[in-house]
C-alpha positions in Angstrom: -28.5 44.7 -10.9 -31.2 42.1 -12.6 -28.8 42.4 -15.9 -25.8 41.5 -13.8 -27.7 38.5 -12.5 -29.1 37.3 -15.7 -25.4 37.7 -17.2 -24.0 35.7 -14.3 -26.8 32.8 -14.6 -26.2 33.0 -18.4 -22.4 32.5 -18.2 -23.1 29.6 -15.5 -25.4 28.0 -18.0 -22.6 28.1 -20.6 -20.2 26.5 -18.3 -22.7 23.9 -17.5 -23.2 23.2 -21.2 -19.5 22.5 -21.7 -20.2 19.4 -19.4 -21.1 16.4 -21.4 -22.9 13.0 -20.7 -20.3 10.4 -20.1 -22.5 7.6 -21.9 -22.0 9.7 -25.2 -18.3 8.9 -25.0 -17.7 5.5 -23.7 -19.0 2.0 -24.6 -18.9 -1.4 -23.2 -16.7 -4.2 -24.4 -17.4 -7.9 -23.8 -14.5 -10.0 -25.1 -14.2 -13.3 -23.1 -11.3 -15.6 -22.4 -12.7 -18.3 -24.8 -9.3 -19.8 -25.6 -7.9 -19.5 -21.9 -4.8 -17.6 -23.4 -5.1 -15.2 -20.6 -4.4 -16.3 -16.9 -3.7 -13.2 -15.2 -6.6 -13.0 -13.0 -7.3 -9.2 -11.4 -9.7 -7.4 -9.4 -10.3 -3.7 -8.3 -9.7 -2.3 -4.9 -11.3 0.8 -3.3 -8.1 2.9 -4.3 -9.2 2.4 -8.0 -6.0 0.1 -8.6 -5.8 -3.5 -10.0 -4.7 -6.1 -7.7 -4.3 -9.9 -7.9 -7.7 -11.5 -7.3 -8.3 -13.4 -4.3 -11.1 -15.3 -5.4 -10.8 -19.1 -5.3 -11.2 -20.2 -9.0 -10.3 -23.9 -8.5 -12.5 -25.5 -10.9 -13.9 -22.3 -12.4 -14.5 -22.0 -16.1 -12.1 -19.1 -16.9 -13.4 -19.0 -20.4 -16.3 -16.9 -19.0 -14.1 -14.3 -17.7 -13.6 -11.0 -19.5 -10.6 -9.8 -21.0 -9.3 -6.2 -20.4 -6.7 -4.6 -22.6 -4.5 -1.5 -22.1 -6.6 1.7 -22.2 -9.6 0.1 -21.1 -11.5 0.3 -17.8 -12.9 -2.2 -15.3 -15.9 -1.2 -13.5 -17.8 -2.7 -10.7 -21.1 -1.2 -10.0 -21.6 -2.7 -6.7 -21.3 -1.5 -3.2 -20.6 2.2 -4.5 -22.8 3.6 -1.7 -21.4 1.3 1.0 -17.8 2.0 0.1 -18.4 5.6 -1.0 -16.3 4.9 -3.8 -16.6 4.2 -7.5 -14.7 1.3 -8.2 -13.3 2.3 -11.7 -9.7 1.4 -12.8 -7.8 2.1 -16.0 -5.7 -0.7 -17.2 -2.1 0.4 -18.1 -0.3 -2.9 -18.7 0.6 -3.9 -22.3 -0.2 -7.6 -21.6 -3.9 -8.3 -21.3 -5.6 -9.6 -18.1 -8.9 -11.2 -17.2 -11.5 -9.8 -14.6 -14.8 -11.1 -13.0 -17.7 -11.4 -15.3 -19.6 -9.4 -12.8 -17.2 -6.4 -13.8 -17.9 -4.3 -16.7 -15.3 -3.4 -19.3 -15.5 0.2 -20.8 -13.5 2.0 -23.4 -13.6 5.4 -25.1 -15.4 5.5 -28.2 -13.1 7.8 -29.8 -9.6 8.6 -28.0 -9.5 11.9 -30.3 -12.5 13.1 -28.1 -12.0 11.6 -24.6 -8.7 10.5 -23.5 -8.9 7.5 -21.2 -6.4 8.9 -18.7 -8.2 12.1 -18.6 -11.4 10.4 -17.7 -9.5 8.4 -15.0 -8.2 11.6 -13.6 -11.8 13.0 -13.2 -12.7 9.8 -11.3 -9.9 10.2 -9.1 -11.3 13.1 -7.3 -13.2 12.6 -3.9 -16.0 14.8 -5.3 -16.8 12.1 -7.8 -16.9 9.3 -5.6 -19.2 11.4 -3.3 -21.5 12.0 -6.2 -21.4 8.4 -7.1 -22.4 7.5 -3.6 -25.2 10.2 -3.9 -26.8 8.9 -7.0 -26.3 5.0 -6.1 -29.6 3.1 -5.7 -31.3 1.9 -2.6 -30.4 -1.7 -2.9 -28.8 -3.7 -0.5 -25.5 -3.1 -2.2 -26.0 0.4 -3.1 -25.1 0.0 -6.9 -24.5 2.3 -9.4 -25.6 0.5 -12.5 -24.4 1.2 -15.9 -27.3 3.5 -17.1 -26.9 5.7 -14.2 -23.2 5.8 -14.4 -23.7 6.8 -18.2 -25.7 9.7 -17.0 -22.8 11.4 -15.1 -21.7 14.6 -16.7 -17.9 15.6 -16.9 -16.2 18.4 -18.3 -14.8 17.6 -21.7 -12.4 20.3 -23.1 -10.8 20.3 -26.3 -8.4 17.2 -26.9 -5.2 19.4 -27.0 -6.3 20.6 -23.3 -6.9 16.9 -22.2 -3.4 16.1 -23.4 -1.8 19.0 -21.7 -3.5 17.9 -18.3 -2.6 14.0 -18.9 0.9 15.0 -19.9 1.5 17.0 -16.6 -0.1 14.2 -14.4 1.7 11.3 -16.3 5.0 13.4 -15.8 4.6 13.3 -12.2 3.7 9.7 -12.0 6.7 8.8 -14.2 9.2 10.8 -12.0 7.6 9.0 -8.8 8.0 5.5 -10.4 11.5 6.3 -11.4 12.5 7.2 -7.8 10.6 3.9 -6.8 12.5 1.7 -9.1 15.8 3.1 -7.7 14.7 1.8 -4.5 14.6 -1.8 -5.9 18.1 -1.4 -6.9 19.2 -0.3 -3.6 17.4 -3.3 -1.9 19.0 -5.6 -4.1 22.5 -4.2 -3.5 21.6 -4.5 0.3 20.2 -8.0 0.0 23.2 -9.1 -2.2 25.8 -7.6 0.4 24.1 -9.8 3.1 24.1 -13.0 1.2 27.9 -12.8 0.5 28.3 -13.1 4.4 26.7 -16.6 4.7 28.7 -19.3 6.3 31.5 -16.7 7.3 32.5 -15.7 10.8 29.6 -17.5 12.3 28.8 -16.9 16.1 25.8 -18.1 18.3 23.3 -15.6 19.2 23.6 -16.3 22.9 27.5 -15.3 22.7 26.6 -11.8 21.2 23.5 -10.8 23.4 22.4 -10.6 27.0 19.0 -10.8 28.5 17.6 -7.6 30.3 14.8 -7.7 32.9 13.8 -4.2 34.0 10.4 -3.9 35.2 7.9 -0.9 35.2 7.7 -1.0 39.2 6.7 2.7 39.5 4.2 2.3 36.9 5.3 5.4 35.2 5.4 4.1 31.6 2.0 3.5 30.2 3.0 2.9 26.4 2.2 -0.7 26.1 3.3 -2.4 22.9 3.3 -5.7 21.0 5.1 -7.3 18.1 3.3 -8.2 15.0 4.5 -10.6 12.2 6.2 -7.9 10.2 8.5 -7.5 13.2 7.2 -4.1 13.9 6.1 -2.6 17.3 2.3 -1.9 17.5 0.0 -0.7 20.3 -1.2 -3.8 22.2 -4.7 -4.9 22.2 -4.1 -6.5 25.7 -6.6 -5.6 28.3 -4.7 -4.5 31.7 -5.1 -2.1 34.5 -2.9 0.5 35.8 -2.0 -1.6 38.8 -0.9 -4.5 36.5 1.3 -2.2 34.4 4.1 -2.6 37.3 4.6 -6.2 36.1 5.4 -5.4 32.6 8.9 -5.2 31.2 10.7 -1.9 29.9 12.2 -1.8 26.6 14.6 1.0 25.6 16.2 2.3 22.6 18.7 -0.1 21.3 17.3 -3.3 22.9 15.1 -6.1 21.4 12.0 -7.5 22.2 11.4 -11.3 21.4 8.2 -13.3 21.5 9.0 -17.1 21.5 5.3 -18.2 20.8 3.8 -19.3 17.6 7.0 -19.1 15.5 6.0 -22.6 13.8 2.3 -21.4 13.1 3.4 -18.1 11.7 6.7 -19.1 10.1 8.1 -15.8 11.7 10.5 -15.0 14.4 8.9 -12.1 16.3 11.8 -10.2 17.2 12.4 -6.4 16.7 14.7 -3.6 17.8 13.4 -0.6 19.6 14.3 2.6 18.1 12.6 5.2 19.9 13.9 7.7 22.4 11.3 7.3 25.0 11.0 3.7 26.8 8.0 1.5 26.4 6.5 -1.4 28.1 5.8 -4.9 26.7 4.2 -8.2 28.1 6.2 -10.0 30.7 5.8 -13.1 28.5 8.5 -11.4 26.0 12.2 -11.5 26.3 14.1 -8.2 26.2 17.8 -8.5 25.3 20.8 -6.2 24.2 24.1 -6.8 22.3 27.0 -7.3 24.6 29.5 -5.0 22.7 28.5 -2.9 20.1 32.1 -2.7 18.7 31.7 -6.4 17.9 28.1 -6.2 16.5 25.9 -3.3 15.8 22.1 -3.8 16.9 20.9 -2.4 13.6 23.1 -5.2 11.8 21.7 -7.9 14.0 18.1 -6.6 13.1 18.9 -6.7 9.3 19.8 -10.4 9.8 16.6 -11.0 11.6 14.6 -9.4 8.9 15.9 -11.9 6.3 13.4 -14.8 5.2 16.0 -17.4 5.6 16.1 -16.4 9.3 12.4 -16.9 9.6 12.5 -20.2 8.0 15.1 -21.7 10.0 13.3 -20.3 13.3 10.3 -22.3 12.2 12.1 -25.3 11.2 14.0 -25.6 14.8 10.6 -24.6 16.7 9.2 -27.3 19.0 6.3 -29.4 18.5 4.1 -27.7 21.3 0.6 -26.4 20.5 2.0 -22.9 20.0 5.0 -24.2 18.2 7.3 -21.9 20.2 11.1 -21.0 19.6 12.3 -20.9 23.4 15.0 -18.7 24.3 17.6 -21.3 24.9 17.1 -22.6 21.4 16.9 -19.0 20.0 20.3 -18.5 21.4 21.9 -21.5 19.6 21.1 -20.0 16.0 24.4 -18.9 14.4 24.7 -15.8 12.5 27.8 -14.1 10.5 29.6 -11.5 12.5 31.7 -9.8 9.8 34.1 -6.6 10.7 32.5 -3.7 12.2 33.3 -1.6 9.1 31.3 -4.1 7.0 28.3 -3.8 9.2 28.5 0.1 9.4 28.5 0.0 5.5 25.5 -2.2 5.2 23.6 -0.5 8.0 24.2 2.8 6.1 22.9 1.5 3.0 19.9 0.2 4.8 19.2 3.5 6.5 19.5 5.3 3.2 17.0 2.7 1.9 14.4 3.4 4.4 14.9 7.1 4.2 14.4 7.0 0.4 11.2 4.7 1.1 9.6 7.2 3.2 10.3 9.9 0.7 8.6 7.8 -1.7 5.6 7.5 0.1 5.6 11.2 0.6 5.8 11.8 -3.2 2.9 9.4 -3.7 0.8 11.1 -1.1 1.5 14.6 -2.6 0.5 13.4 -6.1 -3.0 12.1 -4.9 -4.4 15.6 -4.4 -3.3 16.7 -7.7 -6.1 15.3 -9.8 -8.9 17.5 -8.0 -6.6 20.4 -8.5 -6.0 19.8 -12.3 -9.7 19.0 -12.8 -10.4 22.4 -11.0 -8.1 24.1 -13.4 -10.3 22.5 -16.2 -13.5 24.0 -14.8 -12.0 27.4 -14.2 -10.5 27.6 -17.6 -13.7 27.0 -19.0 -15.2 29.7 -16.9 -12.5 32.2 -18.3 -13.4 31.0 -21.9 -17.1 31.4 -21.3 -16.6 35.0 -19.8 -14.1 36.1 -22.6 -16.6 34.7 -25.3 
C-alpha cells in the first residue's frame, strides 16, 4: 500500500515537473510610437479581446504609446482581483497598433519552444483567471504585477503537441469566422435590395396603419415592457402597482409599439414590432398600431424599413423643438415609405429571416467554441499523465 502511494506521488511530481515557469519563455518588449506612424489605438476588455480605445487622447503625445505587432500580447496588470480576469490578449492583425503605456507588451522568446496561440489558449481558461485573482496582490487595484505573472507555471509539451492543439482550435475559429463573413454578404444583399426601393411607390405611414387602444382592464397581463434605442422590447424599469396595471396598453403579436419622445435627443425613432405569442403591456404614453391590410404591406417589411438609419435620421430631422424633441404621432404618420408588390416584400422578409436565423446560429457557434480551451488544455495535462505512467 505504501509503495503504491509512493508510486502515485512520484508520478504526480513528474507531471508537475513538466509545468514550466512562464517567465522562462516570455519577455517584455518596449517599442514606442516615436515617429507617430501608427494611429490605431486599442484597449483590452475583460473577454481578452482588443477593442477601439475609449480614452480621450486629444492633446496626448502618442509617441509615448507602445506598438504591438502580430504574435505579441498586451497585458494589463491592474484590477485582476476586482474583475477576476487576467487581461491578456494576443494580437493577430497584420498591421501594428498602439496601446496605452500602462500596458505591457509580451512576446515568446522562442516560438519553437512556446507558440503564442498555445499560451493564449491556456489563459482562456476560467481556472487561469481564478488563479490570477488568487495570487493578485492586496492593493486597491488588486494587481497581478509582471514579476508575479512570470511565476505562473503552465504545461509546455513538445512543440509538435502545441501545434496540434493550436491547429485544432484555430480550425474551429476559422470555420466560425467563415460562417460569420457569409452573414455580411447576406446583410449586404438585404440592404441593397431595400435601397433599390427608394423613391418608388411611396405612401404615407398613416394610410397603411391604424391605432389600437386595448387596455389591460382586468389586470391579467403583468409582463410590462419598454422600448430601447435599438428598437427592441425590454423589461420595463418603471415602478408601478398591480392596481395601476389596468391603465397600461396591451400589445399583441403583429402589432407595433411607438414612443414619440426623445427622438431628437437619441436620433432614433423608437418603434418596434411585437413578435411574441403571449401579449404584453406597455406604458399608456406609447402608441400601439397595426397594419390595415397585410395583403398590401407586411408588418415585417414595415419594421425592416423602420430599422434603416435613414429612417432614424429623417425622424430626428422632423422632430419638434420641445425639450424632449418629440416626433408626435400626427407627424410620424406623414412619413412616406415605399410599398412594393407583396411578392417583393415577401422576398426581402425571407432574406431577413434567414439572416437572423444564421446570426443566432453564429452566436451559438461562438458560445460552443468558448469552452473548448479548457477541454483542450485538460487534454494536454492528461496526455502528460499518460506519458508519465508509461515511462
